[in-house]
N, C-alpha and C positions, 0 to 999 in steps of 0.2 A: 404355301404349306410348309412348316418348318421339317427338318430331319431328324428322327429320333437318334438322339446322342448316345444311347446305351448299346452295349456290345455283348449280349448273353451268347456264349458259343465256346468250345473247348479251343484253348490256345489263342482266342481273339482278344487283341489288346482293348482294354476298357479306355474311355476317354481319360479317366483319372485312375493312375495306379496308386489307390489309397493303401496305408497301412504297411507298405514295404520299403519305407525310407531306410530302415536300418540294415536290412538285407543288401540293397544297394550300396549303402556306405562300406560294408564290409568288401565288396568287390573293388570299390575306389581305393580303399585302404591296401587292399593287397596289389593294385596296380601302382600305386604310390611306392610301395615297398619295393616292387620289382624294378621300378625306374630308378630307386636309390641304391640298386645293386646288392639288396637285401634278400635272403631267402623267404619265400611265400608258402605258408601252409596251404594245402588244397581245401578248397571250400566244398561242403556237401549240404544241400538244401533238402530237407524232407518234409513231406506233408501229404495230407488226403488228396485224392483226385478232385478236381474243381477248386482247389485253393489258389491256383494261379502261379504254379512253378514255371511253367512254360512262358508264360508271359513275363514273369520276373527275370528268367535267363535272356529272353529277347531284349528288355528294356536294358539289362546290365551289358549285353553284347552292344548295343547301340551306343552306350556311353563310353565303351572302350574303342569302337570304330570311330567316334567323334575325335579321341585323343590321337588317332593315326595309328593306333594298334593293328596288327592283323589278328583276326578271330577265325575261329573254327566253331562249327556247331554240328554235333552228331546226336541222334536220337537211338537209344539202345532198342534192340529186338532179340528175340532168341536166336535167330539165324545170323546174326552180325558176327563176323569172326575178325581177326586182327588185320588180314589182309584187307578187307572190304572197308575197314575203319581207316586203314592208312590212305587208301585211294580218296575216300571221301573227305579226310581230314585235309588233305593238301588242295583238293579241289575246292573246297570251302575257303581256305586261306587264300587262294588266289583270287577267287571270285568277289573277296571283298578289299581288294587293293587295286589300286590303279596299275595300269600295265606298264607304265614307265617306271614303277617303283623297283629298286635293285632287289628287295625280297621276292617279287614275282619272277624276276629273271633267274634268281638263286634257286628257286624251288625246283626247277627242272634239273639242275645240277646236283641237287640235294637228293633226288629220287634216283638219279644214276649212279650216286656213290653208295647206294644201298644194294649190297649183293642179292641177286635174284630178281630185280625189276628192270625193265626197259621203258622208256618214254617215247612212244612213237608221236610223230606230229601230223595231226589230222587237217582238214580243210580250215583256212583262214588261220593257221597256225597254232590251233588248239591242241593242247597236250592232253594225252590220255596215260593210264598206267596199266601196264600188262605185266602178269606174274609169268616169269621164265623159269623158276626153280620151285621144287616141291619140298625141300628140306624142312622139316618142322622147326629147326633152330633159327631159320631165316624168318619165319612166320612169327615167331616169338620175339625176335629182335627187331622187326622192321618198325612197328610203332614206337618205340623207345628212341630208335634212330631219327625218324622224322621229327619228333618232338624236340630231340636235342638240337638237331641241326637247324629246324626253324627257329629255336630259341636263339642259337648263336647268329644266324642271319639277322633275326630282329635287333639282337644286342648291337650288332655293326651298325645298324641305322639308327641306333639311339632310341628305340622304342621297344615294345614288347609283343609276345604273342600269347592269346588267351584261348583256350579251348572250354566249350560249354557242352556238357554232355548229359542229356536228358533221358529219363527212363531207365537209369542204370540197373535197377533191379531185375530188368528182363534178361540181361546178359548171363551167360552161363558162368559158372564158377571160375573155370579155367580162364575164360576170358577177362573176368573181373581180377584174377590174379596177374595176368600179364598187363593189364591197364595200370594197376596199383604198382606194380614194380617199375613200370615204364615212367610213372609220373615221380616215383622215389629218387630217379635217377637225374632230376631236373635242377639238383642244388646249383646255385650261382649263376643261373641263367634267369632272364626275365619272362618267365612263362607263369602264367595263372591258370589253375584248373578249378573249374565251377562244375560240379556235378548236382544232379537232382533225382528224387525217386520218392518211393512210398514210404511210410514210417518205418517199416521193417529193415530198409536199407542199411543202416549202420551195422546190424547183426549179419548181414550177407556179406558186407565188405570185410568185416572182421573175420568172418570164417574163411574167406578166399586169401586174406594176406593179413599178418599182424601189423604191417606197415600202415594199414588203414586206422589203426588206432590212434594215430598222430594227426589225423584230418580235424578239421574244424567244421563240427556239425551244427546247423541251425535249422529249427523248425519254423515252417511257413505256417501259420495258424490261423484262426478264425478273426475276422475283423471285429474291432471294437466298435461301439456305438459312434464314436467321433469319426471313426475310419468310414463307416457307411454314410455317415453325414456328408463327409467330404466327397465320397465317391457319387452321391446323388445330387448335391445342391450346385455345384460348378456348372456340370454339363446342362442341366435343366435351364440355369440362368441364360447360358449362351444360346439357348433354342427358345427363349422368350417364355420360359414356365419357372414357376417357383414351388418349392416343397414346403408344405406347412409341418408343424410338429407332429400332428396326428398321422400324417402320411408317411413321414419318414420313420416314426415309431413303429408303424404296423409293418413296414418292409423289414425292419430289423427283428421284429418278433417272429416273422415268418420265416425269414432266411436264418436266423440265428447266427448271423456275420458268416455265413458260407458265401464266398464271393461270386460264383455262379449264380446262386439264386437272388442275390443283391442285383445283379444287373438284369435278370430274367423279370423280376418283380417291378423293378423300376422301368423297363421297356414297356410292358404291358399296361402299367399305370400311366405312363406318359401318353401312350396311344389313346387311352380312354379320355385324358384331359384334352388332348388335341381334337378327337371328334366331337367333344361337347363344346369346344370352342372357348375352354377354360384356361386362363393363365396359371391357375392354382392346381397343384396336385396334392389332393388331401387324401384321408384315410378312406373316403367314398371311392376314389378312383382305385385304390388299392384292392379295397374289398370286390369292386366290380371286375378286377382282373384276375383274381383268384381262380374261378373256373378255368379260364383259358390258360393260366400257368399250369394248373393241376394237370390239365389235358396234356400240355407240352413235356412235362416232367414224366408223367405217366409212360408215355409212348417213347421219348427219346433218351430218357435217363433210367427211371426205375425198371422199365422192362428189358432193356439191354443188360443190365446188371444180373436181374433175376434170371433171365434166360440162359445165362453164362453158368448158372449153378446147376450141378447135376440133380437127379431127384433126392438123393441122400442129402445133399446140401440145402435143398429148397425145405426139406423136413427140419432141418436145423433152424434155418432162417424163421420158419413159421413158429417152432417152438420158443425161439427168442422173442418174436413179436408177441406172442400169447403172454409170456411172463412180463414184458414190458407193459402191455395193456393192464394187467392187473395191477401193476405198480402204480399207475397213472389213473385208474379209474374207469368207467364205462366208457367214454369218450377217447380218452388219450389226450384231450385237449388241456394246455397248461391253463391254470386260472391267471390270467393276465393282470387282473385289477390288483392282485396281492404281491406282484414281483416286481422287482426292480429292473430297469431296462438292462442293466448289466448281467443279470441272471440268465439272459437268454443267449448268451456267448456259448458257442460250441454244441455239439449234439448231446440233446438230453434223451435220446433212445439208447440208454444203456443198462446192462444187467450184469449180473454176475455169472461167470461160465459154470459155476456149480449148480445154479438154478435152471440153467437150460438143461444141463444133464439130467436133473431130476424130472424136469418136464417130459424128457425123452425117455424117462426110466431106464436109463444106461449109466454105467460108470463114467466119471469125467476123463478117466484114460481111454475110453472107447470113442468118445465124441470129440476128444482133442485134435486127432488129425484132420476131421472134417472142419472143425474150426479154424485149423491154421492153414487149410486151402483156400477158405474163404477169405482169410486176411491177405493172402498172396494175389488174390484175383481181385483185391481193392474193395470188397464189398463190406468186409468188417475191419475194425481195428481195435487195437488193445491199449485204451489210454492209460491204463495202470494194472498192475499184477491182478489176476484174478477178475478182470472186469472186461466185458465185450460190449462194443458198441457198432451200430451202423454207421456207415462211412459219410451218408448224406442224410440232412434232416428229412423227415417225413416218410422214410422207406419203411420203416415197421407199419405204418397205416397200410402203405400199398402192399405189402406182403400179405396183411390179414385180408384185404379186399380181394386180392388175387387167389388166395387160398378159398375164400368162399364162393367165387365164380367157379373154380374148378373142382369143387366138391361133388362126388358122385351122385 
């Protein structure tokens, strides 16, 4: 029996990273500039959850690791402060370099050179980082000092240092400001910064520091029909299966090019073909997989998002779903026979903010804060001014089904 080649799951590397060549090329170009002694503009990748930002950071890191660079990866969270970020950063850099490298040996000296830190040696010679001073000035300067010193040590070895920072939007504004200031002090050093976060991240960074206006922002968007074909076909062939045009088209129509759904539908359809002993994955296998996919996303994706919303926020989501349903007809299903395949790209579950306010019989200014909280939670996004959309396909239908079940 063959092994299912598809990989649905948060942060899970797919067998083929389709549609992200341009973003990987940006990271490679930044590394080339750094190695050439030129200043590098920090890169920031933004996109909805499930678009593959974490996977993209991982793949970019692997490419720079292969070039001999020192790299570090941090994942933001509300409680992460500059002290902890510094500790994690150095530990990450050390773990990705062989112990004989001069940069690894230098990192302990780097830490000792920063006022307020000591480096005790534990079992097997492992280094740890402890805080011995409490001055706020030391905390603010530590991250910048570590980045500069790591950059200089890397420069002496003729390579570079790259910091990949995920979920940036979760950091407190003060910590964002410290991070941005630290990055702005790295001119002339072979240091590449690549951050990632939700679509509203650019506004958060700009509010924290005007230096962020100079960053290079790139959107991680929905996959195109050709991208989806690439993601499906190669892995299937390697496992002894083949996608026909009907099967591939149906996956794209159902997923709207949402990378997580592409992998999920492909995985379940592959299982149906394998169970039937068929080498072809057709529209029939995709249709047979739909109930299983629906169950998985209801429990593992939709419910998790809906339950994070407060009662007031859930009422907003329900009003939004009702408006969307009226716009699309009684069933909410698109008329596939009359639409070109490219028309399915992106979320089609979008309405105007003013329509939702009218549905709730409240002024737009009153419901605006509710909308903004849902955007920060990643449940909604605003693709253009005055328009609000669900962040994952099919969520409007789930909200309506859930509301019906919970009606008194």
